[in-house]
Backbone of each chain as ProteinMPNN parsed JSONL, in Angstrom:
{"seq_chain_A": "MIVDRETIKEFVETALDRAVPNFSLTQNFYTELTLDSLGAIALFVEVQRHTRVSISPEEAEHIQTGEQLLSFIQNRIAGIPA", "coords_chain_A": {"N_chain_A": [[-8.167, 17.368, 1.534], [-9.68, 14.784, -0.306], [-11.745, 12.365, 0.929], [-12.659, 9.153, 0.371], [-14.227, 6.007, -0.558], [-12.041, 4.636, -1.716], [-9.878, 5.832, -0.503], [-10.263, 5.08, 2.156], [-10.014, 2.359, 1.837], [-7.305, 2.202, 1.162], [-6.162, 3.096, 3.58], [-6.952, 1.019, 5.282], [-5.697, -1.171, 4.077], [-3.052, -0.49, 4.433], [-2.929, -0.622, 7.222], [-3.483, -3.311, 7.631], [-1.441, -4.396, 6.27], [-1.585, -5.711, 3.879], [-3.145, -6.475, 0.706], [-6.61, -5.855, 0.071], [-8.649, -7.187, -1.878], [-11.423, -7.479, -2.202], [-12.64, -5.405, -0.871], [-15.048, -3.844, 1.197], [-17.077, -1.192, 2.314], [-18.763, -1.872, 4.323], [-17.715, -3.969, 5.711], [-16.653, -5.423, 8.766], [-13.928, -4.266, 10.589], [-12.601, -5.838, 12.443], [-13.856, -8.396, 12.86], [-14.339, -9.325, 10.301], [-12.237, -8.488, 8.635], [-10.086, -9.133, 10.113], [-8.475, -7.395, 11.607], [-6.077, -6.595, 14.034], [-5.43, -5.402, 17.425], [-3.177, -3.778, 17.369], [-2.995, -3.279, 14.682], [-5.24, -1.76, 14.448], [-4.517, 0.585, 15.795], [-2.526, 1.365, 14.052], [-4.11, 1.866, 11.822], [-5.695, 4.106, 12.633], [-3.759, 5.997, 13.197], [-2.679, 6.258, 10.678], [-4.843, 7.4, 9.361], [-4.921, 9.853, 10.714], [-2.469, 10.929, 9.979], [-2.831, 11.439, 7.265], [-5.198, 12.873, 7.011], [-5.306, 14.681, 9.032], [-7.201, 14.447, 10.936], [-7.929, 13.821, 14.198], [-8.258, 10.962, 16.263], [-9.514, 9.742, 19.162], [-8.652, 7.203, 21.649], [-11.068, 6.367, 22.801], [-12.996, 7.156, 20.956], [-12.155, 5.642, 18.842], [-12.901, 3.078, 19.555], [-15.515, 2.872, 18.792], [-15.568, 2.811, 16.112], [-15.857, 0.685, 13.662], [-16.188, -0.14, 11.09], [-15.555, 0.542, 7.603], [-17.434, 2.312, 6.627], [-18.308, 3.631, 8.947], [-15.913, 4.828, 9.657], [-15.392, 6.481, 7.465], [-17.578, 8.213, 7.617], [-17.078, 9.375, 10.122], [-14.676, 10.761, 9.624], [-15.481, 12.504, 7.581], [-17.431, 14.01, 8.892], [-15.874, 15.227, 10.86], [-14.168, 16.781, 9.299], [-16.043, 18.483, 8.246], [-16.67, 19.817, 10.494], [-18.485, 18.838, 12.257], [-19.418, 17.686, 15.412], [-18.563, 14.534, 16.999]], "CA_chain_A": [[-8.057, 16.015, 1.012], [-10.946, 14.097, -0.518], [-11.731, 11.02, 1.534], [-13.741, 8.339, -0.183], [-14.057, 4.56, -0.367], [-10.699, 4.216, -2.093], [-8.96, 6.313, 0.537], [-10.469, 4.212, 3.316], [-9.418, 1.063, 1.47], [-5.831, 2.337, 1.275], [-5.828, 3.139, 5.016], [-7.137, -0.321, 5.828], [-4.659, -2.052, 3.533], [-1.803, -0.154, 5.134], [-3.009, -1.136, 8.593], [-3.43, -4.765, 7.572], [-0.204, -4.75, 5.577], [-1.923, -6.605, 2.773], [-4.226, -5.982, -0.15], [-7.962, -6.382, 0.334], [-9.244, -7.003, -3.18], [-12.894, -7.4, -2.162], [-12.964, -4.483, 0.216], [-16.368, -3.205, 1.22], [-17.18, -0.266, 3.447], [-19.58, -2.429, 5.407], [-16.99, -5.043, 6.414], [-16.15, -5.114, 10.106], [-12.45, -4.331, 10.597], [-12.06, -6.84, 13.375], [-14.401, -9.748, 12.686], [-14.28, -9.762, 8.89], [-10.926, -8.221, 8.03], [-9.109, -9.663, 11.101], [-7.563, -6.367, 12.101], [-5.828, -6.769, 15.471], [-5.426, -4.129, 18.169], [-2.06, -2.969, 16.886], [-3.388, -2.846, 13.358], [-6.235, -0.684, 14.623], [-3.763, 1.811, 16.087], [-1.883, 1.751, 12.789], [-5.162, 2.43, 10.959], [-6.115, 5.448, 13.052], [-2.593, 6.879, 13.008], [-2.604, 6.506, 9.222], [-5.916, 8.374, 9.086], [-4.509, 11.163, 11.236], [-1.341, 11.417, 9.157], [-3.25, 11.879, 5.943], [-6.351, 13.784, 7.016], [-5.153, 15.546, 10.204], [-8.326, 14.204, 11.839], [-7.477, 13.026, 15.354], [-9.235, 10.014, 16.78], [-9.086, 9.318, 20.504], [-8.892, 5.768, 21.863], [-12.481, 6.137, 23.088], [-13.725, 7.251, 19.676], [-11.732, 4.53, 17.987], [-13.62, 1.87, 19.942], [-16.843, 2.837, 18.157], [-15.406, 2.821, 14.659], [-15.526, -0.725, 13.357], [-16.335, -0.408, 9.663], [-15.125, 1.629, 6.746], [-18.526, 3.265, 6.559], [-18.246, 4.45, 10.165], [-14.685, 5.625, 9.61], [-15.6, 7.519, 6.448], [-18.526, 9.163, 8.177], [-16.391, 10.089, 11.201], [-13.708, 11.694, 9.016], [-16.217, 13.545, 6.841], [-18.058, 14.881, 9.892], [-14.831, 16.047, 11.498], [-13.714, 17.784, 8.328], [-17.142, 19.445, 8.125], [-16.822, 20.503, 11.769], [-19.611, 18.288, 13.017], [-18.872, 16.857, 16.519], [-18.902, 13.101, 16.94]], "C_chain_A": [[-9.449, 15.398, 0.848], [-10.827, 12.68, 0.066], [-12.943, 10.256, 1.004], [-13.467, 6.855, 0.077], [-12.621, 4.118, -0.656], [-9.664, 4.635, -1.045], [-9.049, 5.416, 1.769], [-9.828, 2.853, 3.052], [-7.901, 1.107, 1.629], [-5.401, 2.368, 2.751], [-5.893, 1.725, 5.603], [-6.042, -1.264, 5.34], [-3.31, -1.748, 4.18], [-1.81, -0.746, 6.535], [-2.898, -2.656, 8.622], [-2.135, -5.271, 6.959], [-0.456, -5.809, 4.504], [-3.028, -5.988, 1.936], [-5.545, -6.617, 0.248], [-8.758, -6.207, -0.96], [-10.768, -6.84, -3.157], [-13.361, -6.475, -1.038], [-14.353, -3.9, 0.062], [-16.409, -2.318, 2.455], [-17.97, -0.84, 4.61], [-18.859, -3.554, 6.175], [-16.509, -4.55, 7.783], [-14.633, -5.309, 10.113], [-11.938, -5.552, 11.356], [-12.546, -8.269, 13.063], [-14.281, -10.244, 11.244], [-12.901, -9.558, 8.258], [-9.775, -8.632, 8.942], [-8.038, -8.634, 11.499], [-7.333, -6.607, 13.587], [-5.665, -5.396, 16.136], [-4.295, -3.189, 17.699], [-2.353, -2.421, 15.465], [-4.401, -1.704, 13.442], [-5.517, 0.641, 14.926], [-3.079, 2.308, 14.81], [-2.889, 2.41, 11.856], [-5.459, 3.873, 11.329], [-4.956, 6.46, 12.968], [-2.446, 7.245, 11.519], [-3.672, 7.541, 8.812], [-5.477, 9.769, 9.519], [-3.414, 11.777, 10.379], [-1.832, 12.05, 7.87], [-4.376, 12.895, 5.963], [-6.244, 14.851, 8.091], [-6.347, 15.418, 11.15], [-7.852, 13.296, 12.975], [-8.616, 12.136, 15.865], [-8.734, 9.531, 18.131], [-9.299, 7.819, 20.659], [-10.368, 5.453, 22.102], [-13.305, 6.172, 21.79], [-13.4, 6.052, 18.791], [-12.494, 3.238, 18.288], [-14.948, 1.734, 19.207], [-16.768, 2.82, 16.641], [-14.943, 1.433, 14.234], [-15.698, -1.075, 11.878], [-15.809, 0.777, 8.865], [-16.172, 2.722, 6.631], [-18.491, 4.201, 7.766], [-17.014, 5.354, 10.138], [-14.841, 6.77, 8.629], [-16.517, 8.611, 6.989], [-17.88, 10.022, 9.257], [-15.46, 11.164, 10.613], [-14.457, 12.849, 8.336], [-16.889, 14.521, 7.806], [-17.04, 15.791, 10.543], [-14.343, 17.155, 10.536], [-14.781, 18.88, 8.172], [-17.382, 20.194, 9.421], [-17.968, 20.019, 12.603], [-19.055, 17.418, 14.148], [-19.375, 15.423, 16.432], [-20.138, 12.814, 17.795]], "O_chain_A": [[-10.286, 15.48, 1.746], [-9.921, 11.919, -0.275], [-14.089, 10.671, 1.175], [-12.573, 6.507, 0.847], [-12.056, 3.314, 0.086], [-8.719, 3.905, -0.744], [-8.03, 5.041, 2.35], [-9.184, 2.274, 3.926], [-7.29, 0.178, 2.158], [-4.407, 1.747, 3.128], [-4.994, 1.301, 6.328], [-5.521, -2.066, 6.115], [-2.522, -2.657, 4.442], [-0.81, -1.307, 6.982], [-2.29, -3.222, 9.531], [-1.779, -6.44, 7.113], [0.375, -6.687, 4.269], [-3.751, -5.1, 2.388], [-5.593, -7.761, 0.701], [-9.458, -5.209, -1.131], [-11.333, -6.143, -4.0], [-14.349, -6.744, -0.355], [-14.78, -3.519, -1.028], [-15.849, -2.651, 3.499], [-17.865, -0.364, 5.74], [-19.369, -4.029, 7.19], [-16.031, -3.426, 7.931], [-14.119, -6.352, 9.708], [-10.973, -6.202, 10.953], [-11.757, -9.213, 13.011], [-14.138, -11.443, 11.003], [-12.459, -10.368, 7.443], [-8.61, -8.488, 8.571], [-6.87, -8.967, 11.697], [-8.294, -6.804, 14.332], [-5.756, -4.362, 15.475], [-4.46, -1.971, 17.648], [-2.011, -1.291, 15.118], [-4.408, -0.801, 12.606], [-5.871, 1.686, 14.379], [-3.056, 3.506, 14.525], [-2.572, 3.388, 11.18], [-5.476, 4.756, 10.472], [-5.175, 7.641, 12.696], [-2.134, 8.382, 11.166], [-3.408, 8.437, 8.011], [-5.641, 10.742, 8.782], [-3.423, 12.974, 10.09], [-1.31, 13.077, 7.435], [-4.503, 13.696, 5.037], [-7.0, 15.823, 8.077], [-6.48, 16.216, 12.078], [-7.432, 12.161, 12.749], [-9.78, 12.536, 15.883], [-7.642, 8.97, 18.226], [-10.047, 7.219, 19.887], [-10.866, 4.414, 21.67], [-14.181, 5.337, 21.565], [-14.262, 5.524, 18.088], [-12.709, 2.411, 17.401], [-15.451, 0.627, 19.017], [-17.796, 2.816, 15.964], [-13.785, 1.062, 14.426], [-15.384, -2.192, 11.466], [-15.642, 1.876, 9.396], [-15.846, 3.906, 6.547], [-18.628, 5.416, 7.623], [-17.078, 6.512, 10.55], [-14.465, 7.903, 8.927], [-16.242, 9.8, 6.826], [-18.095, 11.232, 9.314], [-15.463, 12.316, 11.049], [-14.103, 14.016, 8.5], [-16.91, 15.726, 7.557], [-17.296, 16.976, 10.757], [-14.14, 18.302, 10.935], [-14.456, 20.053, 7.989], [-18.205, 21.109, 9.462], [-18.391, 20.689, 13.545], [-18.289, 16.494, 13.876], [-20.439, 15.137, 15.882], [-20.58, 11.668, 17.876]]}, "seq_chain_B": "MNTTTGGVVVRDLLPYGEAFLFVDRVIRNDDDSIITEKTFLPGHEMVDAHLIDGPRYVPGVLLIEMVGQSSLLLERLSSRPSATYGLLGRCSARFISPAVVGCVARAFVRLSGAAAGGRSYEGEITVDDKIVAVISVLAVSSGE", "coords_chain_B": {"N_chain_B": [[15.186, 24.527, 18.244], [16.533, 22.687, 21.037], [19.696, 22.284, 22.56], [20.94, 19.408, 23.955], [22.888, 18.154, 26.511], [25.048, 15.476, 26.347], [25.393, 12.02, 27.602], [24.279, 11.612, 30.105], [21.703, 12.642, 30.372], [20.426, 11.047, 28.461], [20.734, 8.449, 29.536], [19.236, 8.798, 31.821], [16.725, 9.093, 30.789], [15.996, 6.96, 29.216], [14.736, 3.661, 29.492], [16.766, 1.646, 29.784], [19.589, -0.534, 30.167], [23.176, -0.066, 30.017], [24.218, -1.727, 27.938], [22.171, -1.856, 26.196], [21.668, 0.616, 25.215], [21.158, 2.675, 22.581], [21.48, 5.22, 21.848], [23.719, 7.781, 22.174], [23.964, 10.496, 22.417], [21.953, 13.464, 22.486], [21.511, 15.651, 19.981], [19.979, 17.778, 18.955], [16.667, 18.934, 19.658], [13.103, 19.285, 19.336], [9.574, 19.726, 19.862], [8.539, 18.068, 17.92], [10.545, 16.736, 16.589], [13.779, 15.137, 16.569], [17.326, 14.948, 16.861], [19.774, 12.582, 17.075], [22.765, 10.845, 18.212], [24.892, 7.979, 17.823], [27.748, 6.193, 18.58], [29.066, 3.47, 17.112], [31.004, 1.257, 18.356], [33.72, -1.132, 17.997], [33.839, -4.048, 20.123], [31.505, -3.876, 21.457], [29.122, -6.14, 22.536], [26.94, -7.051, 20.953], [27.442, -5.92, 18.499], [29.927, -6.99, 17.852], [29.235, -9.646, 17.605], [27.928, -9.862, 15.274], [27.959, -11.016, 12.014], [30.483, -12.573, 12.187], [32.659, -13.359, 10.697], [33.101, -11.212, 9.188], [31.79, -8.878, 6.686], [32.468, -5.954, 8.77], [29.862, -4.727, 9.779], [27.364, -2.584, 11.151], [24.648, -4.064, 12.798], [21.507, -4.05, 11.187], [19.184, -4.127, 12.686], [19.875, -2.892, 15.014], [20.019, -0.289, 14.22], [17.366, 0.189, 13.736], [16.471, -0.01, 16.364], [17.786, 2.192, 17.371], [16.364, 4.285, 16.17], [13.905, 3.804, 17.359], [14.511, 4.257, 20.085], [15.24, 6.895, 19.899], [12.811, 8.034, 19.216], [11.428, 7.636, 21.565], [12.918, 9.23, 23.275], [12.375, 11.655, 22.079], [9.68, 11.984, 22.789], [9.897, 12.026, 25.584], [11.353, 14.293, 26.04], [9.705, 16.197, 25.105], [7.141, 18.762, 25.312], [4.713, 17.704, 25.543], [1.924, 16.303, 27.333], [1.654, 13.185, 29.176], [3.709, 11.661, 27.997], [4.423, 8.872, 27.205], [5.043, 7.07, 25.269], [6.383, 4.187, 24.191], [6.64, 1.498, 23.487], [7.487, -0.4, 20.766], [5.428, -1.014, 18.101], [5.256, -1.617, 15.422], [7.472, -1.732, 12.631], [9.201, -0.466, 9.788], [11.794, -0.804, 7.471], [14.295, 0.478, 5.323], [17.324, -0.378, 4.089], [19.991, 1.329, 2.986], [22.715, 1.827, 2.566], [25.619, 0.233, 3.95], [26.407, 0.584, 7.453], [29.419, 1.014, 8.806], [31.254, -0.653, 11.327], [32.455, 1.272, 14.001], [31.639, 3.65, 13.154], [30.026, 6.876, 13.461], [26.75, 7.13, 13.92], [24.011, 9.041, 12.903], [20.778, 9.973, 13.837], [17.87, 11.271, 12.491], [14.775, 11.98, 13.56], [11.303, 12.236, 13.232], [8.075, 13.109, 14.478], [5.287, 11.762, 12.959], [2.608, 11.133, 12.966], [-0.339, 10.765, 15.019], [-2.653, 9.038, 16.959], [-5.414, 7.453, 18.599], [-4.006, 6.295, 20.759], [-1.554, 5.663, 19.706], [1.566, 6.427, 18.053], [3.301, 7.58, 15.195], [6.5, 7.553, 13.684], [9.02, 8.931, 11.615], [12.158, 8.045, 10.543], [15.564, 8.8, 9.764], [18.682, 7.524, 9.148], [21.975, 8.586, 9.146], [25.41, 8.407, 8.11], [28.307, 10.134, 8.219], [27.014, 12.131, 6.736], [25.817, 10.621, 4.762], [23.05, 8.773, 3.677], [22.086, 5.923, 5.383], [19.974, 4.36, 6.215], [16.403, 4.26, 6.105], [13.792, 4.538, 8.232], [10.706, 3.636, 9.62], [8.588, 3.816, 12.441], [6.037, 2.531, 14.557], [4.744, 3.449, 17.543], [3.377, 2.48, 20.659], [1.513, 3.397, 23.577], [3.141, 2.836, 26.6], [1.832, 2.546, 28.883], [2.579, 3.568, 31.352]], "CA_chain_B": [[15.628, 23.288, 18.883], [17.429, 22.816, 22.165], [20.826, 21.368, 22.584], [20.955, 18.67, 25.228], [24.274, 17.679, 26.63], [25.622, 14.232, 26.813], [24.725, 10.768, 27.872], [23.606, 11.554, 31.413], [20.274, 12.823, 30.102], [19.948, 9.868, 27.753], [20.623, 7.338, 30.481], [18.154, 9.086, 32.751], [15.432, 9.128, 30.126], [15.658, 5.696, 28.558], [14.659, 2.598, 30.494], [17.651, 0.546, 29.355], [20.953, -0.59, 30.68], [24.229, 0.43, 29.115], [24.404, -2.569, 26.765], [21.056, -1.723, 25.266], [21.477, 2.032, 24.883], [21.588, 2.915, 21.206], [21.639, 6.663, 21.646], [24.724, 8.325, 23.086], [23.829, 11.95, 22.578], [20.92, 14.204, 21.784], [22.143, 16.836, 19.376], [18.966, 18.828, 18.97], [15.297, 18.418, 19.747], [11.954, 20.139, 19.62], [8.425, 18.882, 20.198], [8.162, 17.161, 16.835], [11.653, 16.043, 15.969], [14.985, 15.001, 17.398], [18.531, 14.437, 16.204], [20.593, 11.872, 18.073], [23.944, 10.175, 17.66], [25.423, 6.802, 18.494], [29.005, 5.688, 18.018], [29.046, 1.997, 17.169], [32.399, 0.863, 18.492], [34.008, -2.547, 18.203], [33.893, -4.334, 21.54], [30.131, -4.03, 21.91], [28.829, -7.577, 22.368], [26.011, -7.315, 19.829], [28.111, -5.487, 17.271], [30.992, -7.97, 17.568], [28.649, -10.965, 17.301], [27.239, -9.764, 13.967], [28.84, -11.37, 10.889], [31.776, -12.7, 12.87], [33.739, -13.49, 9.712], [33.111, -9.973, 8.428], [32.343, -7.552, 6.965], [32.14, -5.392, 10.069], [28.75, -3.798, 9.613], [26.431, -2.448, 12.289], [23.397, -4.766, 12.515], [20.405, -3.151, 10.847], [18.194, -4.11, 13.758], [20.305, -1.904, 16.013], [19.647, 1.028, 13.677], [15.933, 0.31, 14.026], [16.354, 0.286, 17.798], [18.233, 3.576, 17.567], [15.226, 5.153, 15.827], [12.89, 3.612, 18.401], [14.953, 4.954, 21.311], [15.216, 8.337, 19.625], [11.419, 8.466, 19.277], [11.074, 7.676, 22.991], [13.557, 10.441, 23.804], [11.605, 12.799, 21.55], [8.492, 12.156, 23.646], [10.24, 12.347, 26.984], [11.871, 15.663, 26.075], [8.704, 17.111, 24.558], [6.282, 19.417, 26.292], [3.4, 17.033, 25.526], [1.628, 15.505, 28.514], [1.535, 11.723, 28.991], [4.681, 11.231, 26.992], [4.833, 7.533, 27.637], [5.073, 6.185, 24.119], [7.677, 3.534, 24.239], [6.684, 0.136, 22.948], [7.402, -0.411, 19.316], [4.416, -1.933, 17.624], [5.587, -2.003, 14.069], [8.517, -0.922, 12.03], [9.626, -0.861, 8.449], [13.13, -0.25, 7.28], [15.02, 0.294, 4.048], [18.74, -0.182, 4.354], [20.448, 1.883, 1.714], [24.132, 1.49, 2.49], [26.007, -0.302, 5.252], [27.09, 1.403, 8.445], [30.608, 0.242, 9.175], [31.566, -0.587, 12.75], [33.36, 2.367, 14.301], [31.034, 4.878, 12.634], [29.089, 7.66, 14.265], [25.466, 7.164, 13.219], [23.149, 10.143, 13.339], [19.366, 9.711, 13.525], [16.9, 12.379, 12.489], [13.47, 11.313, 13.754], [10.222, 13.201, 13.418], [6.722, 12.607, 14.741], [4.541, 11.935, 11.716], [1.181, 10.904, 13.149], [-0.725, 10.378, 16.379], [-4.083, 8.799, 17.121], [-5.891, 6.216, 19.226], [-3.006, 5.678, 21.634], [-0.344, 5.327, 18.976], [2.264, 7.507, 17.369], [4.22, 7.101, 14.175], [7.707, 8.36, 13.533], [9.837, 8.653, 10.434], [13.562, 8.243, 10.907], [16.594, 8.671, 8.743], [20.013, 7.358, 9.76], [23.082, 8.959, 8.249], [26.803, 8.31, 8.574], [29.076, 11.104, 7.417], [26.043, 12.785, 5.86], [25.307, 9.689, 3.757], [21.91, 8.049, 4.238], [22.286, 4.475, 5.438], [18.697, 3.662, 6.432], [15.181, 5.026, 6.332], [13.095, 3.632, 9.151], [9.515, 4.192, 10.262], [8.146, 2.98, 13.57], [4.758, 2.827, 15.211], [4.902, 3.196, 18.973], [2.138, 2.55, 21.427], [1.707, 3.811, 24.949], [3.615, 1.749, 27.451], [0.907, 2.455, 29.994], [3.221, 3.906, 32.617]], "C_chain_B": [[16.586, 23.555, 20.054], [18.625, 21.895, 21.997], [20.853, 20.704, 23.957], [22.313, 18.018, 25.364], [24.338, 16.25, 27.12], [24.737, 13.089, 27.222], [24.004, 10.706, 29.202], [22.105, 11.703, 31.208], [19.706, 11.573, 29.442], [19.754, 8.713, 28.725], [19.466, 7.541, 31.455], [16.786, 8.917, 32.108], [15.036, 7.797, 29.462], [15.715, 4.548, 29.577], [15.521, 1.372, 30.126], [18.975, 0.619, 30.067], [21.947, -0.211, 29.593], [24.331, -0.396, 27.82], [23.278, -2.423, 25.756], [20.728, -0.263, 24.967], [22.005, 2.262, 23.463], [21.444, 4.392, 20.828], [22.672, 7.104, 22.661], [24.433, 9.777, 23.434], [22.58, 12.445, 21.881], [21.556, 15.484, 21.267], [21.199, 18.015, 19.401], [17.596, 18.195, 19.124], [14.303, 19.54, 19.825], [10.772, 19.193, 19.842], [8.11, 17.835, 19.132], [9.33, 16.422, 16.189], [12.867, 16.034, 16.903], [16.135, 14.516, 16.51], [19.398, 13.824, 17.291], [21.808, 11.263, 17.385], [24.295, 8.947, 18.5], [26.718, 6.407, 17.787], [29.011, 4.171, 18.223], [30.482, 1.496, 17.163], [32.581, -0.651, 18.491], [34.154, -2.808, 19.701], [32.492, -4.43, 22.156], [29.693, -5.447, 21.56], [27.983, -7.844, 21.135], [26.644, -6.948, 18.498], [29.174, -6.53, 16.87], [30.421, -9.321, 17.134], [27.989, -11.0, 15.923], [28.247, -10.048, 12.857], [30.272, -11.552, 11.378], [32.947, -12.917, 11.913], [33.826, -12.265, 8.818], [32.088, -10.003, 7.31], [31.806, -6.961, 8.264], [31.073, -4.294, 9.923], [27.901, -3.748, 10.892], [25.145, -3.205, 11.929], [22.259, -3.783, 12.247], [19.378, -3.048, 11.96], [18.565, -3.115, 14.844], [19.995, -0.478, 15.532], [18.137, 1.276, 13.88], [15.727, 0.676, 15.498], [16.785, 1.717, 18.092], [17.098, 4.57, 17.235], [14.136, 5.023, 16.893], [13.257, 4.366, 19.678], [14.93, 6.458, 21.105], [13.775, 8.859, 19.706], [10.942, 8.55, 20.734], [11.684, 8.928, 23.63], [12.797, 11.692, 23.345], [10.399, 13.07, 22.46], [8.862, 12.6, 25.041], [10.804, 13.753, 27.124], [10.835, 16.669, 25.594], [7.883, 17.722, 25.673], [4.89, 18.768, 26.341], [3.173, 16.29, 26.847], [1.569, 14.014, 28.152], [2.5, 11.202, 27.929], [5.256, 9.874, 27.364], [4.91, 6.546, 26.481], [6.415, 5.486, 24.04], [7.743, 2.17, 23.598], [6.532, 0.174, 21.435], [6.391, -1.461, 18.885], [4.753, -2.48, 16.273], [6.774, -1.207, 13.605], [8.705, -1.374, 10.601], [10.938, -0.13, 8.182], [13.62, -0.508, 5.846], [16.477, 0.606, 4.347], [19.397, 0.178, 3.01], [21.945, 1.657, 1.512], [24.585, 1.047, 3.879], [26.641, 0.751, 6.165], [28.237, 0.565, 8.991], [30.905, 0.439, 10.66], [32.668, 0.449, 13.003], [32.754, 3.712, 13.888], [30.262, 5.619, 13.728], [27.804, 7.765, 13.43], [24.632, 8.295, 13.794], [21.714, 9.821, 12.92], [18.588, 11.007, 13.564], [15.541, 11.719, 12.509], [12.412, 12.384, 13.963], [8.915, 12.482, 13.668], [5.899, 12.833, 13.491], [3.034, 11.722, 11.879], [0.882, 10.477, 14.573], [-2.222, 10.194, 16.44], [-4.276, 7.512, 17.922], [-4.84, 5.508, 20.085], [-1.72, 5.258, 20.941], [0.283, 6.538, 18.342], [3.207, 6.918, 16.341], [5.352, 8.092, 14.011], [8.43, 7.928, 12.27], [11.275, 8.981, 10.803], [14.486, 8.052, 9.725], [17.932, 8.575, 9.465], [21.063, 7.745, 8.731], [24.421, 8.676, 8.948], [27.622, 9.203, 7.647], [28.204, 11.745, 6.339], [25.513, 11.894, 4.727], [24.179, 8.879, 4.386], [22.212, 6.546, 4.226], [20.966, 3.72, 5.638], [17.569, 4.678, 6.598], [14.225, 4.092, 7.074], [11.829, 4.324, 9.689], [9.07, 3.224, 11.359], [6.792, 3.454, 14.046], [4.919, 2.472, 16.662], [3.549, 3.309, 19.656], [2.485, 2.899, 22.871], [2.127, 2.601, 25.785], [2.768, 1.625, 28.693], [1.486, 2.766, 31.347], [2.332, 4.808, 33.444]], "O_chain_B": [[17.343, 24.526, 20.048], [18.537, 20.849, 21.354], [20.794, 21.376, 24.988], [22.817, 17.403, 24.425], [23.77, 15.879, 28.147], [23.509, 13.173, 27.194], [23.181, 9.813, 29.404], [21.32, 10.968, 31.808], [18.635, 11.096, 29.818], [18.703, 8.071, 28.722], [18.804, 6.586, 31.862], [15.802, 8.632, 32.792], [13.859, 7.562, 29.189], [16.622, 4.48, 30.406], [15.057, 0.232, 30.156], [19.42, 1.68, 30.507], [21.6, -0.059, 28.422], [24.508, 0.163, 26.737], [23.416, -2.818, 24.599], [19.626, 0.049, 24.516], [23.189, 2.056, 23.2], [21.308, 4.749, 19.658], [22.534, 6.843, 23.856], [24.624, 10.224, 24.565], [22.187, 11.93, 20.834], [22.073, 16.293, 22.037], [21.566, 19.114, 19.814], [17.398, 17.038, 18.753], [14.613, 20.623, 20.32], [10.964, 17.986, 19.993], [7.477, 16.822, 19.428], [9.119, 15.567, 15.329], [12.96, 16.797, 17.865], [15.934, 13.777, 15.546], [19.713, 14.464, 18.294], [21.876, 11.174, 16.159], [24.033, 8.886, 19.701], [26.77, 6.302, 16.561], [28.967, 3.671, 19.347], [31.095, 1.332, 16.109], [31.694, -1.379, 18.935], [34.54, -1.919, 20.459], [32.317, -4.993, 23.236], [29.871, -5.9, 20.429], [28.273, -8.756, 20.361], [26.399, -7.604, 17.486], [29.292, -6.894, 15.701], [31.061, -10.053, 16.378], [27.544, -12.054, 15.468], [29.281, -9.385, 12.775], [31.162, -10.778, 11.025], [34.098, -12.685, 12.28], [34.536, -12.271, 7.813], [31.557, -11.072, 7.007], [30.796, -7.428, 8.791], [31.374, -3.1, 9.943], [27.753, -4.742, 11.603], [24.606, -2.996, 10.842], [22.073, -2.813, 12.981], [18.77, -1.995, 12.154], [17.694, -2.561, 15.514], [19.744, 0.419, 16.337], [17.7, 2.394, 14.152], [14.924, 1.547, 15.833], [16.214, 2.377, 18.961], [16.907, 5.563, 17.936], [13.52, 6.015, 17.282], [12.413, 5.033, 20.278], [14.635, 7.212, 22.032], [13.531, 9.964, 20.19], [10.152, 9.426, 21.088], [11.035, 9.601, 24.431], [12.604, 12.642, 24.103], [10.131, 14.208, 22.847], [8.201, 13.465, 25.616], [10.742, 14.343, 28.203], [11.067, 17.875, 25.669], [7.917, 17.272, 26.818], [4.009, 19.216, 27.074], [4.105, 15.719, 27.413], [1.45, 13.643, 26.984], [2.13, 10.397, 27.074], [6.409, 9.751, 27.777], [4.85, 5.333, 26.685], [7.452, 6.12, 23.846], [8.822, 1.731, 23.201], [5.562, 0.716, 20.905], [6.486, -2.632, 19.252], [4.562, -3.666, 16.002], [7.054, -0.128, 14.128], [8.409, -2.515, 10.247], [11.145, 1.004, 8.614], [13.382, -1.565, 5.262], [16.819, 1.7, 4.795], [19.349, -0.586, 2.046], [22.384, 1.332, 0.409], [23.99, 1.448, 4.879], [27.315, 1.674, 5.708], [28.011, -0.493, 9.578], [30.818, 1.551, 11.182], [33.679, 0.484, 12.301], [33.281, 4.772, 14.226], [29.903, 5.056, 14.762], [27.78, 8.403, 12.378], [24.559, 8.482, 15.008], [21.47, 9.44, 11.775], [18.639, 11.749, 14.544], [15.186, 10.984, 11.587], [12.587, 13.31, 14.755], [8.673, 11.394, 13.146], [5.811, 13.959, 13.001], [2.265, 12.104, 10.996], [1.732, 9.901, 15.254], [-2.982, 11.072, 16.03], [-3.429, 6.619, 17.923], [-4.789, 4.279, 20.132], [-0.89, 4.569, 21.533], [-0.376, 7.553, 18.118], [3.837, 5.888, 16.579], [5.183, 9.3, 14.176], [8.455, 6.754, 11.904], [11.567, 10.063, 11.312], [14.228, 7.26, 8.818], [18.273, 9.427, 10.286], [21.035, 7.284, 7.59], [24.537, 8.703, 10.173], [27.613, 9.025, 6.429], [28.611, 11.878, 5.185], [24.828, 12.383, 3.829], [24.325, 8.358, 5.492], [22.551, 5.978, 3.188], [20.865, 2.552, 5.261], [17.745, 5.77, 7.139], [13.899, 3.004, 6.599], [11.888, 5.462, 10.155], [9.163, 2.004, 11.225], [6.454, 4.633, 13.946], [5.2, 1.32, 16.993], [2.702, 4.119, 19.281], [3.618, 2.713, 23.315], [1.554, 1.516, 25.69], [2.957, 0.698, 29.481], [0.98, 2.308, 32.372], [2.707, 5.2, 34.549]]}, "name": "protein", "num_of_chains": 2, "seq": "MIVDRETIKEFVETALDRAVPNFSLTQNFYTELTLDSLGAIALFVEVQRHTRVSISPEEAEHIQTGEQLLSFIQNRIAGIPAMNTTTGGVVVRDLLPYGEAFLFVDRVIRNDDDSIITEKTFLPGHEMVDAHLIDGPRYVPGVLLIEMVGQSSLLLERLSSRPSATYGLLGRCSARFISPAVVGCVARAFVRLSGAAAGGRSYEGEITVDDKIVAVISVLAVSSGE"}
């Protein structure tokens, strides 16, 4: 699966349950997009469902932007440890 | 898949009293999916209180609960460690046709995703092999 900005946007929109027309990879999920803790779980489960990349609760704490999430997924797919 | 007999196992595995048990039987299960059944009989307080002037349909919210309880059973019967996923965080449901009171509802529920302390499940409820609802739930660890 190719994971890019659009894919990340779709994951985030699913987690937020709303469209994010001005989505940017640099936006903070929590402070700028108002993702709550349950939404965060929904986000990472959605990522796992579509990419098969598992994210532990500890790893999830350090992923706060689309940029970080994209990089995490791409590294995992490439076999690079976090 | 294993066959699990009867309500004794269900009662032992779900943290609910009789009035809030929405699984009667586990028909089959493996680590990633489960098939359960519930007979929605008249006389159940919540069923009887729904649409008191008729028609006699099983409340959709109880079908959602049935999928939630089935997902909890799936975890508790699985070989995975820390199978404590029990609190429903989110759900979405499409109700396709009504389940009439007195029916035997069958739920097929499969684990569809897991990450960051949450798990997602996709469920399908059928009555007499006809799909009545498609329900997805997101469960989070209950922290037991």
